[in-house]
C-alpha positions as CSV (number, residue, x, y, z in Angstrom):
1,M,-15.1,-14.8,21.0
2,S,-18.3,-13.0,18.9
3,E,-17.2,-9.4,17.8
4,A,-19.0,-6.7,20.1
5,V,-21.8,-5.1,18.3
6,L,-21.9,-0.9,19.3
7,D,-24.3,1.7,18.2
8,D,-23.2,4.3,16.2
9,A,-22.8,7.0,18.9
10,T,-20.3,4.4,20.6
11,L,-18.3,3.9,17.1
12,I,-18.2,7.6,17.0
13,Q,-16.5,8.0,20.6
14,V,-14.1,4.4,20.0
15,E,-12.9,6.4,16.9
16,E,-12.4,9.7,18.6
17,V,-10.3,7.5,21.0
18,L,-8.2,6.2,18.1
19,R,-7.9,9.4,16.1
20,A,-6.5,11.3,19.3
21,A,-4.1,8.6,20.3
22,C,-3.0,8.3,16.7
23,G,-4.2,10.9,14.2
24,L,-6.6,8.3,11.8
25,T,-9.9,9.3,10.6
26,L,-12.1,6.7,9.1
27,A,-14.7,7.2,6.4
28,H,-18.4,6.4,8.0
29,S,-18.7,3.4,6.0
30,L,-15.5,2.2,7.2
31,R,-16.6,2.5,11.5
32,R,-17.7,-0.9,11.9
33,T,-14.2,-2.3,11.6
34,L,-13.6,-1.1,14.9
35,E,-15.9,-4.0,16.1
36,T,-13.1,-6.7,15.2
37,A,-10.5,-4.6,17.0
38,L,-12.3,-3.9,19.6
39,A,-13.3,-7.8,20.0
40,R,-9.4,-8.5,19.5
41,S,-8.8,-6.3,22.0
42,S,-10.6,-7.3,24.9
43,E,-10.1,-11.0,24.5
44,A,-5.6,-9.6,24.4
45,R,-6.6,-8.6,28.1
46,G,-8.9,-11.3,29.0
47,L,-11.6,-8.7,29.8
48,S,-15.0,-9.2,28.3
49,P,-16.1,-6.4,25.6
50,A,-18.1,-4.3,27.8
51,S,-15.6,-4.2,30.1
52,F,-12.9,-3.8,27.6
53,L,-14.7,-0.6,26.5
54,R,-15.6,1.1,29.6
55,G,-11.8,0.8,29.8
56,L,-11.2,2.4,26.3
57,L,-13.5,5.2,26.6
58,R,-12.1,6.5,29.7
59,R,-8.8,6.6,27.9
60,D,-7.1,4.2,30.0
61,A,-3.6,3.9,29.1
62,Q,-3.4,0.3,28.6
63,A,-6.6,-0.2,27.0
64,V,-5.8,2.4,24.6
65,E,-2.1,0.8,23.8
66,T,-3.5,-2.6,23.5
67,F,-6.5,-0.9,21.4
68,I,-3.7,0.7,18.8
69,E,-2.3,-2.7,18.6
70,H,-5.1,-4.9,17.6
71,A,-6.8,-2.0,15.2
72,V,-3.8,-0.6,13.2
73,I,-1.4,-3.4,12.9
74,G,-0.8,-4.5,8.9
75,E,1.9,-6.0,6.7
76,T,3.2,-4.8,3.6
77,Y,5.5,-6.5,1.5
78,F,9.3,-6.4,0.2
79,F,9.9,-3.9,-2.9
80,R,6.2,-2.3,-2.7
81,H,6.4,0.8,-5.6
82,P,10.0,-0.7,-6.7
83,E,10.1,2.6,-9.0
84,H,10.4,4.6,-5.7
85,L,13.5,2.2,-4.3
86,R,15.5,2.8,-8.1
87,T,15.4,6.5,-7.6
88,L,16.2,6.7,-4.3
89,A,19.2,4.5,-5.2
90,R,20.2,6.3,-8.5
91,L,20.3,9.6,-6.5
92,A,22.2,8.2,-3.9
93,V,25.2,7.4,-5.7
94,P,27.2,9.2,-5.0
95,P,25.9,10.1,-1.7
96,A,25.3,13.9,-2.0
97,G,27.4,14.2,1.4
98,P,29.2,12.0,3.9
99,F,26.1,10.0,5.3
100,F,22.8,9.2,3.6
101,Q,20.1,8.6,5.9
102,V,16.6,7.8,5.2
103,W,13.7,7.9,7.3
104,S,10.6,5.4,7.2
105,A,7.3,6.7,8.5
106,G,5.2,4.1,9.5
107,C,7.4,1.0,9.2
108,A,4.8,-1.3,9.8
109,T,6.6,-4.9,10.0
110,G,9.2,-3.8,8.6
111,E,9.6,-4.4,4.6
112,E,9.5,-1.2,3.5
113,P,12.9,-0.2,5.8
114,Y,14.7,-3.3,4.9
115,S,13.7,-3.1,1.2
116,I,15.1,0.7,1.2
117,A,18.6,-1.1,2.7
118,M,18.7,-3.6,0.3
119,A,17.8,-1.3,-3.2
120,L,20.7,0.7,-1.4
121,L,23.5,-1.7,-0.9
122,A,22.9,-3.2,-4.6
123,A,23.2,0.3,-5.9
124,G,26.7,0.4,-4.2
125,V,26.2,2.7,-1.4
126,P,28.8,0.8,1.4
127,E,27.7,0.0,4.7
128,G,28.4,2.4,7.1
129,R,27.4,5.0,4.5
130,F,23.9,5.1,5.3
131,R,21.5,4.9,7.9
132,V,17.4,3.7,7.9
133,L,15.4,5.0,10.5
134,A,12.0,2.8,10.9
135,T,9.2,4.2,12.8
136,D,5.8,2.9,13.6
137,V,3.3,3.9,16.4
138,S,2.8,-0.4,16.9
139,N,5.5,-2.0,18.9
140,R,3.6,-5.2,18.3
141,A,4.7,-4.6,14.1
142,L,8.3,-3.0,15.5
143,E,8.6,-6.6,17.3
144,R,8.2,-8.7,14.0
145,A,9.9,-6.2,12.1
146,R,13.1,-6.5,14.5
147,A,12.7,-10.3,14.2
148,G,13.1,-10.0,10.7
149,L,11.6,-13.2,9.9
150,Y,9.3,-13.5,6.6
151,G,7.1,-15.9,4.7
152,P,6.3,-16.2,1.0
153,W,3.8,-13.7,1.1
154,S,5.9,-10.6,2.2
155,L,8.6,-12.0,-0.5
156,R,6.4,-12.5,-3.7
157,H,7.8,-9.7,-5.4
158,I,11.2,-9.5,-4.5
159,E,13.6,-10.2,-7.4
160,P,15.0,-13.5,-6.9
161,E,19.3,-12.2,-6.9
162,L,17.8,-9.9,-4.1
163,E,16.9,-12.6,-2.5
164,R,19.5,-14.9,-2.4
165,R,21.9,-11.5,-1.6
166,Y,19.8,-10.5,1.3
167,L,17.9,-13.0,2.9
168,E,18.7,-16.4,4.2
169,P,16.7,-19.6,4.9
170,Q,15.7,-20.2,8.5
171,G,13.4,-22.9,9.0
172,D,10.3,-22.6,6.9
173,Q,10.6,-19.1,6.7
174,L,13.8,-16.5,5.5
175,S,15.7,-14.3,7.8
176,V,17.1,-10.4,6.9
177,V,20.9,-10.6,7.0
178,A,23.1,-9.4,9.4
179,Q,24.5,-6.8,7.1
180,V,21.0,-5.5,6.3
181,R,19.7,-5.2,9.7
182,R,22.9,-3.4,10.5
183,S,21.8,-0.6,8.6
184,V,18.3,-0.1,9.6
185,E,16.9,0.8,13.4
186,F,13.4,0.4,14.5
187,R,11.9,2.7,16.9
188,R,8.8,3.7,18.2
189,H,7.3,6.9,17.2
190,N,3.6,8.3,16.8
191,L,3.1,11.0,13.8
192,A,-0.1,12.6,15.3
193,N,1.5,14.1,18.5
194,E,5.3,13.6,18.1
195,P,7.9,15.7,16.5
196,P,10.3,13.8,13.6
197,P,12.9,11.6,15.3
198,V,15.6,12.6,12.4
199,S,17.5,15.9,11.3
200,A,18.4,16.5,7.9
201,P,17.3,13.4,6.3
202,S,18.1,12.8,2.4
203,A,14.6,11.0,2.3
204,I,11.7,10.5,3.8
205,F,9.1,7.4,2.6
206,C,5.4,8.2,4.0
207,R,3.0,6.5,1.9
208,N,-0.8,5.7,2.1
209,V,-0.9,7.5,5.3
210,L,-2.1,11.6,4.6
211,I,-5.6,10.9,3.0
212,Y,-6.8,9.2,6.3
213,F,-5.5,11.9,8.2
214,P,-7.7,15.1,9.2
215,P,-6.9,18.2,7.2
216,E,-5.0,19.9,10.4
217,L,-3.3,16.7,10.6
218,V,-2.2,16.9,7.4
219,R,-0.6,20.0,7.0
220,E,1.0,19.8,10.1
221,V,2.8,16.6,9.3
222,L,4.0,17.8,5.9
223,T,5.2,20.7,7.6
224,H,7.5,18.6,9.7
225,F,8.8,16.5,7.0
226,V,9.6,19.5,4.9
227,S,11.2,21.3,7.6
228,V,13.6,18.3,8.4
229,L,14.0,17.3,5.0
230,A,17.9,18.3,3.9
231,P,17.7,20.7,1.2
232,G,17.3,18.5,-2.1
233,G,15.8,16.0,0.1
234,L,13.3,13.6,-1.3
235,L,10.1,12.8,0.0
236,F,7.9,9.9,-1.5
237,V,4.3,9.6,-0.7
238,S,1.4,7.7,-2.6
239,P,0.2,8.9,-6.1
240,A,-3.0,9.8,-4.2
241,E,-1.3,11.9,-1.8
242,V,0.5,14.1,-4.4
243,P,-1.8,16.8,-4.4
244,L,-1.6,17.2,-0.7
245,T,1.3,18.5,-0.9
246,N,0.8,21.4,-3.3
247,G,1.6,25.1,-1.7
248,L,4.7,23.6,-0.2
249,G,7.0,24.7,-2.7
250,L,8.5,20.9,-3.1
251,E,9.8,20.4,-6.8
252,T,8.5,17.3,-8.7
253,V,11.1,14.5,-9.8
254,D,10.3,11.6,-12.1
255,A,10.2,8.0,-10.6
256,E,10.1,6.2,-13.3
257,G,6.5,7.6,-14.4
258,S,5.8,7.9,-10.7
259,V,6.6,11.3,-8.7
260,A,8.7,11.6,-6.0
261,L,8.9,15.5,-4.1
262,R,12.2,17.2,-3.8
263,V,13.1,20.2,-1.1
264,P,14.9,22.7,-3.8
265,P,18.5,23.4,-3.0
266,P,19.5,26.4,-0.4
267,G,18.7,29.6,-2.4
268,W,15.0,29.0,-2.7
269,T,12.3,30.9,-0.1
270,R,10.6,28.9,1.4
271,P,6.6,29.9,0.6
272,A,4.0,29.9,3.4
273,P,2.1,26.9,4.8
274,P,-1.0,26.1,2.6
275,T,-3.9,27.3,4.3
276,P,-5.9,25.2,6.4
277,R,-8.9,25.1,4.2
278,A,-6.9,24.3,1.1
279,V,-5.7,21.2,2.3
280,R,-9.3,20.4,4.4
281,D,-10.8,20.6,0.4
282,A,-7.8,18.4,-0.9
283,A,-7.7,15.6,2.1
284,Q,-12.1,15.7,2.1
285,A,-11.8,15.0,-2.0
286,L,-9.9,11.9,-1.9
287,L,-11.6,10.9,1.3
288,R,-15.0,11.1,-0.6
289,T,-13.5,8.8,-3.1
290,A,-12.6,6.3,-0.7
291,A,-16.2,6.1,1.3
292,R,-17.8,6.2,-2.0
293,A,-15.5,3.0,-3.0
294,A,-16.0,1.9,0.2
295,A,-19.7,1.6,0.3
296,R,-20.0,-0.9,-2.6
297,P,-19.7,-4.0,-0.6
298,S,-18.3,-6.2,-3.8
299,S,-15.3,-3.9,-3.7
300,L,-12.8,-5.5,-1.8
301,G,-10.2,-3.7,-3.0
302,D,-12.0,-0.4,-3.2
303,G,-12.0,0.1,0.9
304,T,-13.4,-2.7,3.0
305,P,-10.5,-3.9,4.6
306,T,-10.2,-5.9,8.1
307,Q,-8.5,-3.4,9.9
308,P,-8.1,0.4,8.9
309,R,-5.7,0.8,6.0
310,R,-3.3,3.2,7.4
311,T,-2.4,4.6,10.8
312,S,-0.6,8.1,11.5
313,S,2.7,6.3,11.5
314,G,1.9,4.5,7.9
315,T,1.1,0.8,9.2
316,E,-0.3,-0.7,6.2
317,T,-3.6,-2.7,6.6
318,P,-3.3,-6.6,4.8
319,V,-4.7,-5.8,1.6
320,V,-3.5,-8.0,-0.6
321,S,-1.2,-6.7,-4.1
322,L,-2.4,-8.8,-7.3
323,S,-1.0,-6.1,-9.1
324,A,2.2,-5.3,-7.1
325,S,3.7,-6.3,-11.0
326,L,2.2,-3.1,-12.8
327,S,5.1,-1.4,-11.5
328,T,7.8,-3.3,-14.1
329,L,5.4,-3.3,-16.4
330,P,7.5,-1.1,-18.6
331,S,9.7,-4.1,-19.7
332,A,6.1,-5.7,-20.9
333,V,4.7,-2.5,-22.7
334,S,8.0,-0.7,-24.1
335,T,7.6,-2.4,-27.8
336,S,5.9,-0.5,-30.6
337,P,2.7,0.3,-30.5
338,H,0.1,-1.7,-32.3
339,K,-3.3,-1.0,-33.7
340,S,-5.4,-0.4,-30.0
341,A,-8.3,-3.2,-29.6
342,S,-11.4,-2.3,-30.7
343,A,-14.2,-1.3,-28.6
344,G,-16.0,-4.9,-28.4
345,D,-12.6,-6.0,-26.8
346,V,-13.6,-4.5,-23.5
347,R,-17.2,-5.0,-23.9
348,G,-18.7,-7.8,-21.8
349,P,-22.2,-9.2,-20.3
350,Q,-24.9,-6.9,-19.3
351,V,-25.4,-9.8,-16.9
352,A,-22.4,-9.1,-14.4
353,S,-23.9,-6.4,-12.4
354,E,-27.2,-7.9,-11.9
355,A,-25.3,-11.4,-11.1
356,R,-22.8,-9.8,-8.4
357,A,-26.3,-7.9,-7.2
358,A,-27.6,-10.9,-6.3
359,S,-24.7,-12.8,-4.9
360,G,-25.6,-11.8,-1.3
361,D,-22.6,-11.6,0.7
362,V,-19.3,-13.0,0.1
363,A,-17.1,-10.3,2.0
364,G,-16.3,-13.9,4.4
365,P,-14.7,-16.0,2.2
366,M,-13.0,-13.4,0.2
367,E,-11.5,-12.3,3.6
368,R,-10.5,-15.2,4.7
369,A,-8.8,-15.8,1.4
370,L,-7.0,-12.8,2.1
371,D,-5.7,-13.8,5.5
372,A,-4.9,-17.4,4.2
373,A,-2.7,-15.8,1.4
374,R,-0.9,-13.4,3.6
375,A,-0.1,-16.4,5.8
376,G,1.1,-18.2,2.9
377,R,-1.5,-21.1,3.1
378,F,-2.1,-20.3,-0.8
379,E,-3.8,-23.6,-1.3
380,E,-6.4,-22.6,1.5
381,A,-6.5,-19.4,-0.1
382,E,-7.4,-20.6,-3.5
383,A,-9.9,-22.7,-1.9
384,L,-11.9,-19.6,-0.3
385,A,-11.2,-17.5,-3.6
386,R,-13.2,-20.3,-5.5
387,E,-16.0,-20.7,-3.2
388,A,-16.2,-16.7,-3.2
389,A,-15.9,-17.2,-7.4
390,K,-18.9,-19.0,-7.1
391,A,-21.0,-15.5,-6.6
392,L,-19.7,-14.3,-9.4
393,V,-17.3,-11.8,-7.7
394,P,-14.5,-10.8,-10.5
395,E,-12.1,-9.6,-7.3
396,A,-12.1,-13.5,-6.5
397,Y,-11.1,-14.3,-10.0
398,L,-8.2,-11.8,-9.0
399,L,-6.7,-13.5,-6.5
400,L,-7.1,-16.8,-8.0
401,A,-4.7,-15.0,-10.9
402,M,-2.3,-14.2,-8.3
403,V,-1.7,-17.8,-6.4
404,A,-1.6,-19.3,-10.1
405,E,1.0,-16.9,-11.0
406,G,2.7,-17.7,-7.3
407,R,3.2,-21.2,-8.4
408,G,4.3,-20.8,-12.0
409,D,0.9,-21.0,-14.1
410,L,0.7,-18.3,-16.2
411,N,-1.8,-19.7,-18.4
412,G,-3.9,-20.5,-15.9
413,A,-3.7,-16.7,-14.3
414,V,-4.1,-15.3,-17.4
415,E,-7.5,-17.4,-17.4
416,A,-8.5,-16.3,-14.3
417,V,-8.0,-12.6,-15.1
418,R,-10.2,-13.2,-18.3
419,K,-12.8,-14.4,-16.1
420,A,-13.0,-11.8,-14.1
421,L,-13.0,-9.5,-17.5
422,Y,-16.0,-11.1,-18.2
423,L,-17.7,-10.4,-15.2
424,E,-16.6,-6.8,-15.4
425,P,-14.9,-5.7,-18.7
426,R,-14.0,-2.5,-17.4
427,L,-12.4,-3.7,-14.1
428,A,-8.7,-1.6,-15.2
429,L,-6.7,-3.6,-12.7
430,G,-7.4,-6.8,-14.7
431,H,-6.6,-5.6,-17.6
432,A,-3.1,-3.9,-16.3
433,T,-2.2,-7.1,-14.8
434,L,-2.8,-9.0,-18.2
435,V,0.0,-6.6,-19.4
436,A,2.3,-7.9,-16.7
437,L,1.4,-11.6,-17.2
438,Y,1.9,-11.1,-21.2
439,G,5.3,-9.6,-20.8
440,R,6.3,-12.1,-18.5
441,M,5.1,-14.6,-21.2
442,D,6.9,-12.7,-24.1
443,R,3.9,-11.5,-26.4
444,P,4.3,-8.4,-26.5
445,E,1.5,-7.6,-29.0
446,D,-0.8,-9.0,-26.1
447,A,0.6,-7.1,-23.6
448,E,0.3,-3.6,-25.6
449,R,-3.5,-4.3,-26.3
450,A,-4.1,-5.0,-23.0
451,R,-2.2,-1.7,-21.8
452,Q,-4.5,0.2,-24.2
453,N,-7.8,-1.6,-22.6
454,A,-6.5,-0.8,-19.1
455,L,-6.3,2.4,-20.3
456,R,-9.3,2.9,-21.9
457,S,-11.3,1.4,-18.6
458,L,-9.6,4.7,-16.8
459,D,-11.3,7.3,-19.3
460,G,-13.7,9.4,-17.3
461,L,-11.7,8.9,-14.3
462,D,-10.1,11.5,-11.7
463,D,-6.8,10.7,-10.6
464,E,-7.9,10.1,-7.0
465,H,-10.8,7.8,-8.0
466,P,-10.0,4.1,-6.4
467,L,-9.9,1.2,-8.3
468,R,-11.5,-1.9,-7.9
469,G,-9.5,-5.1,-7.4
470,V,-7.4,-6.9,-4.2
471,E,-5.2,-3.9,-3.6
472,T,-5.7,-0.3,-2.8
473,M,-4.7,1.5,-6.3
474,T,-5.7,5.2,-8.1
475,A,-6.7,5.5,-11.4
476,G,-3.9,8.2,-11.4
477,G,-1.3,5.7,-10.0
478,L,-2.4,3.0,-12.6
479,R,-2.3,5.7,-15.5
480,Q,1.3,6.3,-14.1
481,A,2.1,2.5,-13.8
482,L,1.0,2.2,-17.4
483,V,3.0,4.4,-19.2
484,P,5.5,3.0,-21.3
485,R,9.3,3.0,-19.7
486,T,12.3,1.1,-20.9
487,Q,14.0,0.9,-17.3
488,A,13.5,-1.5,-15.4
489,G,15.4,-4.4,-12.9
490,W,17.5,-3.3,-10.1
491,Q,20.5,-2.3,-13.0
492,G,19.0,0.9,-14.3
493,A,19.5,2.2,-10.5
494,R,23.5,2.2,-10.7
């Protein structure tokens, strides 16, 4: 079935339905992604797009539920932002109380809550002394999470030892072991209109959610989080969302160069919640940067997902992670500083931007390449990325680097990144990816030079500025990831 084509007025009405149902607010440039969701929803219900649309605009309960399922479901991967998980595990040993409870608000297909449970078990927290409540607005995502079966794409950045301990083969997939499953409870919950489903948790994970909420919902959700967290409890949000927590009286905790937020212990005076205007101004500033990035047609990682990135439940859109290994950069850059690369090291041909402008529409091959990679069809992903690369799109070469790295071809991965940097010399995520690759290749001087180039590429960018690439990351988040640290691996969590 071909996708429905909607006029702007109808698109606004469809977005209003989605916002009322689960809180999601899209930048204007992303509204067209709802056409795909509408076409898929109507096909799932066996209706014509026009008939389904009429029911949706009437806010028929079944139509709205189906639309949510197809508009917001996404996927993530195991051990995303592992510095957060290591920080949680370190502070949970020994548990401050008789029971350690964690809420994964927006668990998507389950990788995050399972990763939390694995991290706590690996750190020595006994089974039965902690519980992970995982919630999401999508029943379809929860069904996949409960099944606990994952392909290679979801597992691409898990440490081999943890994979051996907590996952077991089942056909051509891997299944989460019973010990981990028993520690995680999945439940449907809507952050937009339902009260918190947990009392006094020790930690809440809700990452990459708040920047897509309207300001009044940002305030409401954050107030709920702070009100239910136990004294000393931790809140983990994405780096871009940290400014939205200002005024809540939360302490900052170093999370290996990233930031965790903590409710102060008893005796503190809870401040008044931030004013609606303060929240609105912070949220709108972040949304403006996302909207500007989304308007650039060749910047796939800047905000042009095939579906909305996050819902009120926190469901993540399927954006490929090339830079997930950046969280382990410390091991690659913890050597003594070397002479910084000269400006000539990051200066490239002037024709790069002109070539991209003349490249035409390459979103199709790139989107199909990402879909194939997520499904574990790496040969297909590589072929599609090469097709997109013919149009001189830097992001295509970053995806080719990821595929090469996945099959152990580190030299090939480096060569692909270099091609991306030839086209876009200030591609910060390209330089940062070289840091991780050179670290794996035991080339510390090259890693340090790449780190300096990455930092130089970030000069002049606000912390909230979204970077080009194949995964959403802000300039501030990358700066934090590039801070030299010596702690790496799960032994540091003990």
